[in-house]
C-alpha positions as CSV (number, residue, x, y, z in Angstrom):
1,M,0.0,0.0,0.0
2,S,1.1,3.6,-0.4
3,E,1.7,5.9,2.5
4,T,-1.5,7.3,3.8
5,T,-2.6,9.9,6.3
6,T,-5.6,10.1,8.5
7,G,-6.3,13.7,7.6
8,S,-9.1,13.2,5.1
9,I,-11.5,15.5,7.0
10,D,-11.1,18.8,8.8
11,P,-12.5,18.0,12.3
12,V,-13.1,21.7,13.1
13,A,-15.1,22.2,9.9
14,Q,-17.0,18.9,10.4
15,A,-17.8,19.9,14.0
16,Q,-19.2,23.2,12.9
17,H,-21.3,21.6,10.2
18,G,-22.5,18.7,12.4
19,F,-23.5,21.1,15.2
20,A,-25.6,23.2,12.8
21,E,-27.2,20.0,11.4
22,W,-28.1,18.5,14.7
23,F,-28.9,21.6,16.7
24,G,-30.2,24.0,14.1
25,R,-27.9,27.0,14.9
26,R,-24.2,28.0,14.7
27,P,-22.0,27.0,17.6
28,A,-20.6,29.6,20.0
29,G,-17.1,28.2,19.5
30,V,-15.0,25.2,18.4
31,W,-12.1,23.8,20.4
32,S,-9.8,20.9,19.4
33,S,-7.3,18.6,21.0
34,P,-4.7,16.3,19.5
35,G,-4.1,12.6,19.8
36,R,-0.7,11.7,20.9
37,V,2.2,9.3,20.1
38,N,4.1,8.2,23.1
39,L,7.7,8.3,22.0
40,I,8.8,6.2,25.0
41,G,7.6,5.5,28.5
42,E,4.9,2.8,28.5
43,H,2.9,1.8,31.6
44,T,5.1,4.0,33.7
45,D,2.6,6.8,34.2
46,Y,0.4,5.1,36.7
47,N,3.5,3.9,38.5
48,D,4.5,7.5,39.2
49,G,7.3,7.3,36.6
50,F,8.5,9.2,33.6
51,V,6.9,9.5,30.1
52,F,7.8,11.3,26.9
53,P,4.9,11.7,24.5
54,F,4.1,14.3,21.9
55,A,0.9,15.7,20.5
56,I,0.2,14.9,16.8
57,E,-1.6,16.6,14.0
58,Q,-4.7,14.4,14.1
59,R,-7.3,16.1,16.3
60,T,-10.8,15.8,17.9
61,A,-12.9,19.0,17.7
62,V,-15.9,19.9,19.8
63,A,-18.4,22.6,18.7
64,L,-20.3,24.1,21.7
65,G,-23.5,26.1,21.9
66,D,-25.2,27.6,25.0
67,R,-28.6,26.6,26.3
68,D,-31.1,28.4,28.6
69,D,-31.6,25.3,30.8
70,R,-29.4,22.8,32.6
71,M,-29.4,20.1,30.0
72,L,-26.3,18.7,28.4
73,R,-26.7,17.3,24.9
74,V,-23.9,15.7,22.9
75,A,-23.8,14.3,19.4
76,T,-21.0,13.1,17.2
77,S,-20.1,12.0,13.7
78,F,-19.4,8.5,14.9
79,A,-22.7,7.7,16.6
80,P,-26.3,7.9,15.3
81,D,-28.1,9.5,18.3
82,V,-28.0,12.5,20.6
83,V,-27.3,11.7,24.2
84,E,-28.8,14.1,26.8
85,I,-28.8,14.4,30.5
86,D,-29.7,17.1,33.1
87,L,-26.5,18.4,34.6
88,D,-28.0,18.1,38.1
89,L,-28.4,14.3,37.5
90,L,-25.0,13.7,36.1
91,T,-23.0,11.0,38.0
92,P,-20.4,8.4,37.0
93,E,-23.2,5.8,36.8
94,S,-25.6,7.8,34.8
95,V,-23.8,7.7,31.4
96,D,-22.1,5.0,29.4
97,G,-20.8,4.1,26.0
98,W,-19.1,6.8,23.9
99,S,-20.9,9.6,25.7
100,A,-19.1,8.7,29.0
101,Y,-16.0,10.5,27.6
102,P,-17.4,14.0,27.1
103,L,-20.1,13.8,29.8
104,G,-17.6,12.3,32.3
105,V,-15.5,15.5,31.8
106,A,-18.5,17.7,32.8
107,W,-18.9,15.6,36.0
108,A,-15.2,15.6,36.8
109,L,-14.9,19.4,36.5
110,G,-17.1,19.6,39.6
111,E,-14.9,17.1,41.4
112,Y,-12.0,19.4,40.9
113,G,-13.6,22.3,42.6
114,A,-15.5,24.0,39.8
115,D,-18.8,25.5,40.9
116,L,-21.3,24.2,38.4
117,S,-24.4,25.2,40.4
118,S,-25.2,28.2,38.3
119,V,-23.9,27.3,34.8
120,R,-26.2,26.8,31.9
121,G,-26.3,23.6,29.9
122,V,-24.7,23.2,26.5
123,D,-25.0,21.4,23.3
124,L,-21.8,19.6,22.0
125,Y,-20.9,18.1,18.7
126,L,-17.7,16.0,18.3
127,A,-15.8,15.2,15.2
128,S,-12.3,13.6,14.9
129,D,-9.6,12.3,12.6
130,V,-7.7,10.5,15.4
131,P,-7.9,6.8,14.7
132,V,-9.9,4.9,17.3
133,G,-8.3,1.9,18.9
134,A,-4.9,2.7,17.4
135,G,-3.1,3.5,20.6
136,L,-3.0,7.2,19.7
137,S,-5.3,8.3,22.5
138,S,-8.5,9.2,20.8
139,S,-10.1,9.1,24.2
140,A,-7.9,11.8,25.7
141,A,-8.4,14.0,22.6
142,I,-12.1,14.0,23.4
143,E,-11.7,14.6,27.1
144,C,-9.2,17.5,26.6
145,A,-11.2,19.2,23.9
146,V,-14.3,19.1,26.0
147,A,-12.5,20.1,29.2
148,L,-11.0,23.2,27.7
149,A,-14.2,24.1,25.9
150,L,-16.3,23.9,29.1
151,D,-13.6,25.5,31.2
152,E,-13.5,28.6,28.9
153,H,-17.2,28.7,28.1
154,W,-18.2,28.4,31.8
155,G,-15.4,30.7,33.0
156,L,-14.1,28.1,35.5
157,G,-10.4,29.3,35.3
158,L,-8.8,25.9,35.7
159,D,-5.2,25.6,34.5
160,R,-4.0,22.9,32.1
161,P,-2.4,20.6,34.6
162,T,-5.7,20.5,36.4
163,L,-7.7,19.9,33.2
164,A,-5.4,16.9,32.6
165,K,-6.4,15.6,36.0
166,V,-10.1,16.2,35.1
167,G,-9.7,14.1,31.9
168,Q,-7.9,11.3,33.8
169,L,-10.7,11.2,36.4
170,A,-13.3,11.0,33.8
171,E,-11.6,8.1,32.1
172,N,-10.9,6.3,35.5
173,R,-14.3,6.8,37.2
174,V,-16.8,7.3,34.4
175,V,-15.4,5.3,31.5
176,G,-13.8,2.7,33.8
177,A,-10.3,2.6,32.3
178,P,-7.5,2.6,34.9
179,T,-5.2,4.8,32.9
180,G,-2.6,7.3,34.1
181,I,-2.3,11.0,33.3
182,M,0.1,10.8,30.4
183,D,-2.4,11.1,27.5
184,Q,-4.2,14.1,28.8
185,S,-1.0,15.9,29.6
186,A,0.4,15.3,26.1
187,S,-2.8,16.6,24.5
188,L,-3.0,19.7,26.7
189,L,0.7,20.6,27.0
190,G,2.0,19.6,23.5
191,E,3.9,22.1,21.3
192,A,5.1,21.9,17.7
193,D,8.3,19.9,17.1
194,A,8.5,19.1,20.8
195,G,7.8,16.3,23.2
196,V,6.4,16.6,26.8
197,F,8.8,15.1,29.3
198,L,6.5,14.5,32.3
199,D,7.2,13.4,35.8
200,C,4.0,11.6,36.7
201,R,4.7,11.8,40.4
202,S,5.3,15.6,40.7
203,L,3.4,16.4,37.4
204,D,6.3,18.6,36.5
205,A,6.4,18.9,32.7
206,E,9.2,20.1,30.4
207,V,8.7,20.7,26.7
208,I,11.7,19.2,25.0
209,P,12.6,20.0,21.3
210,L,12.6,16.9,19.2
211,G,14.4,18.2,16.1
212,F,13.2,15.4,13.8
213,A,12.6,17.6,10.7
214,A,15.9,19.4,11.0
215,A,17.7,16.1,11.2
216,G,15.9,14.7,8.2
217,L,13.9,12.2,10.2
218,S,10.3,11.0,10.1
219,L,8.2,9.2,12.6
220,L,6.1,6.6,10.9
221,V,3.0,5.2,12.7
222,I,1.9,1.7,11.7
223,D,-1.7,1.2,12.9
224,T,-2.1,-2.6,12.9
225,R,-5.9,-2.1,13.1
226,V,-6.0,-4.6,15.9
227,S,-8.3,-2.7,18.2
228,H,-7.8,-2.6,22.0
229,A,-9.9,-1.4,24.8
230,H,-8.3,-0.2,28.1
231,A,-11.5,-0.7,30.1
232,T,-11.1,-4.4,29.6
233,G,-8.9,-6.9,31.5
234,G,-5.3,-6.8,30.2
235,Y,-4.5,-3.3,31.1
236,A,-6.1,-3.5,34.5
237,A,-4.3,-6.8,35.2
238,R,-0.9,-5.2,34.5
239,R,-1.7,-2.3,36.8
240,T,-2.7,-4.7,39.5
241,S,0.5,-6.6,39.1
242,C,2.6,-3.5,39.4
243,E,0.8,-2.5,42.6
244,A,1.3,-6.0,44.0
245,G,5.1,-5.8,43.2
246,A,5.4,-2.4,44.8
247,A,3.6,-3.6,48.0
248,A,5.8,-6.8,48.2
249,L,8.9,-4.6,47.9
250,G,7.8,-2.2,50.5
251,V,7.6,0.9,48.3
252,E,4.7,3.2,47.6
253,S,5.2,3.0,43.8
254,L,7.6,1.4,41.4
255,R,9.1,4.9,40.7
256,E,11.1,4.5,43.9
257,L,13.0,1.5,42.5
258,H,16.1,1.6,40.3
259,E,17.9,-1.0,38.3
260,G,20.1,-1.8,41.3
261,D,17.0,-3.0,43.1
262,L,16.1,-5.7,40.6
263,A,18.3,-8.4,42.1
264,R,16.3,-8.1,45.4
265,A,13.1,-8.0,43.4
266,A,14.0,-11.2,41.7
267,E,14.4,-12.9,45.0
268,L,11.2,-11.7,46.5
269,L,8.7,-11.8,43.6
270,D,7.2,-14.6,41.5
271,D,8.6,-14.6,37.9
272,E,5.6,-12.9,36.3
273,T,5.4,-10.1,38.8
274,F,9.2,-9.6,38.7
275,R,9.1,-9.2,34.9
276,R,6.3,-6.6,35.2
277,V,8.4,-4.7,37.7
278,R,11.5,-5.0,35.6
279,H,9.8,-3.5,32.6
280,V,8.7,-0.4,34.6
281,V,12.0,0.1,36.3
282,T,14.0,-0.2,33.1
283,E,11.5,1.8,31.0
284,N,11.8,4.7,33.4
285,Q,15.5,4.7,32.8
286,R,15.0,4.5,29.1
287,V,12.9,7.7,29.2
288,L,15.6,9.5,31.1
289,D,18.3,8.2,28.7
290,T,16.2,9.2,25.7
291,V,15.8,12.8,26.9
292,R,19.4,13.1,27.8
293,T,20.6,11.6,24.4
294,L,18.3,14.0,22.5
295,H,20.0,16.9,24.2
296,E,23.5,15.6,23.9
297,Q,23.5,13.8,20.5
298,G,20.3,14.6,18.7
299,P,17.3,12.4,17.6
300,G,19.4,10.1,15.4
301,A,20.9,8.5,18.5
302,I,17.8,7.5,20.4
303,G,17.0,4.4,18.4
304,P,18.5,1.8,20.8
305,F,16.2,3.0,23.5
306,L,13.1,2.6,21.3
307,D,14.2,-0.9,20.3
308,A,14.9,-2.0,23.9
309,S,11.5,-0.6,25.0
310,H,9.7,-2.9,22.5
311,V,11.6,-6.0,23.7
312,S,10.7,-5.1,27.3
313,M,7.0,-4.7,26.4
314,R,7.0,-7.9,24.4
315,D,8.8,-10.1,26.8
316,D,8.5,-8.6,30.3
317,F,5.2,-6.8,30.2
318,E,3.7,-9.1,27.6
319,I,1.4,-6.5,26.0
320,S,2.5,-6.8,22.3
321,V,0.7,-8.9,19.7
322,P,2.1,-10.6,16.6
323,E,1.1,-7.8,14.3
324,L,3.0,-5.2,16.4
325,D,6.0,-7.5,16.5
326,L,6.0,-7.9,12.8
327,A,5.6,-4.2,12.2
328,V,8.6,-3.4,14.5
329,A,10.8,-6.2,13.1
330,T,10.1,-5.2,9.4
331,A,10.8,-1.6,10.1
332,Q,14.1,-2.4,11.8
333,A,15.1,-4.8,9.0
334,N,14.6,-2.0,6.5
335,G,16.7,0.6,8.1
336,A,14.6,2.2,10.8
337,I,16.8,4.0,13.5
338,G,14.5,2.5,16.1
339,A,11.0,1.1,16.5
340,R,8.6,0.0,19.2
341,M,4.9,-0.5,19.9
342,T,3.3,2.6,21.4
343,G,0.3,2.9,23.6
344,G,-1.3,0.6,26.1
345,G,-0.8,-2.6,24.1
346,F,-2.9,-5.6,23.1
347,G,-3.2,-4.0,19.6
348,G,-2.9,-0.5,18.3
349,S,0.1,1.0,16.7
350,A,3.9,0.7,16.3
351,I,6.2,3.6,15.6
352,A,9.4,3.7,13.6
353,L,11.9,6.5,13.5
354,M,13.8,6.7,10.2
355,I,15.5,9.0,7.7
356,D,12.9,10.6,5.4
357,A,14.0,8.7,2.3
358,L,13.1,5.3,3.9
359,V,9.5,6.2,4.6
360,P,8.1,4.7,1.3
361,I,10.4,1.7,1.5
362,V,9.3,0.8,5.1
363,T,5.7,1.5,4.2
364,R,5.8,-0.9,1.3
365,E,7.7,-3.6,3.1
366,V,5.4,-3.5,6.2
367,A,2.3,-3.7,4.0
368,A,3.8,-6.7,2.1
369,A,4.8,-8.5,5.3
370,F,1.2,-8.1,6.7
371,A,-0.3,-9.4,3.4
372,E,2.1,-12.4,3.4
373,R,1.0,-13.3,7.0
374,G,-2.7,-12.8,6.1
375,Y,-3.0,-10.0,8.6
376,R,-5.5,-7.1,8.1
377,E,-4.1,-4.3,5.9
378,P,-2.4,-1.8,8.2
379,S,-2.9,2.0,8.0
380,I,0.5,3.7,7.7
381,F,1.2,7.4,8.0
382,T,3.8,9.9,9.3
383,V,3.1,12.2,12.2
384,R,4.6,15.5,13.3
385,A,4.7,16.9,16.8
386,S,2.0,19.6,16.9
387,Q,0.3,22.1,19.1
388,G,-1.9,20.9,22.0
389,T,-5.5,21.7,22.9
390,R,-6.7,25.1,21.7
391,R,-9.7,27.1,20.7
392,D,-10.0,27.2,16.9
393,V,-13.2,29.3,16.3
């Protein structure tokens, strides 16, 4: 297959048009938020560790219009019906399905101190070109777009780190996915040509220039089109295993451990729990090494950390699938500087960093390898680090 992009629609224009069609008037404004690629640092966020994602060009947009009552109504291009609920009746148990993402944010704003007692209801319409189930955080893109839209429209005055917590709470309590805060932070704090180096314990964030374009490098996303869902068992089981390992080792979180602690961990833990712990400990170090190497040597030198991250996720954390392994191995065999699966695992996407001239070659070879194995045709496209959540209209 030829290289493709996901940008076949303009989500902002589609949100404006969809809002007018569903609600019969122009929206008061449109906000958008990007998906994200996690360059490195997988399953470290809920262990209070380090992550290094960046926002991508693909975005979710939300058009918002005011109402003269307390009703919240939400519609979208990817579902057939409007969902509505009285703001006074909104609880984590009162919504489900796709509407749990935007409506969960409205509930979570109140949990973070926003006074919603006197605000008026709103109509919302969502449109997106972030691939769903690809490990590019389409869910956080929804949450962050809605969070900023409601914060600004209702005049709540919450800062972006707090809005990231709002999005995480919505995903944890309303959607039921036990995810960390990385995705929301990347969407809200991202900048062009830069990654967000986030300490998930202190929530200190530093924007780090990536320099891919200046170095003649591209980051290729290989969406295996094997969908995953974080509200189901595999992700939760890994989190439970990490918590059990921390408890057995007498630490509050795995962030407190370093590679020198692994020998003791091997003696105290069963094999599976030890391997889960080893992934998190070594992945934290790989994040630190990647950021340091970017600064000292540039992006062309970070490949070994990407490669080692994939091996750790495949063998120690066991969250890869054959399609992801094939995508990574094929990219590496055809000259990629480094490659790894990205996202929570059990499907989704791989990423490969390479010189620009190799993009069509790797794209062709990965597609051919998938066809030879009888796998579903992958979607393959390049991404650039882009601006975070913003008001567009």
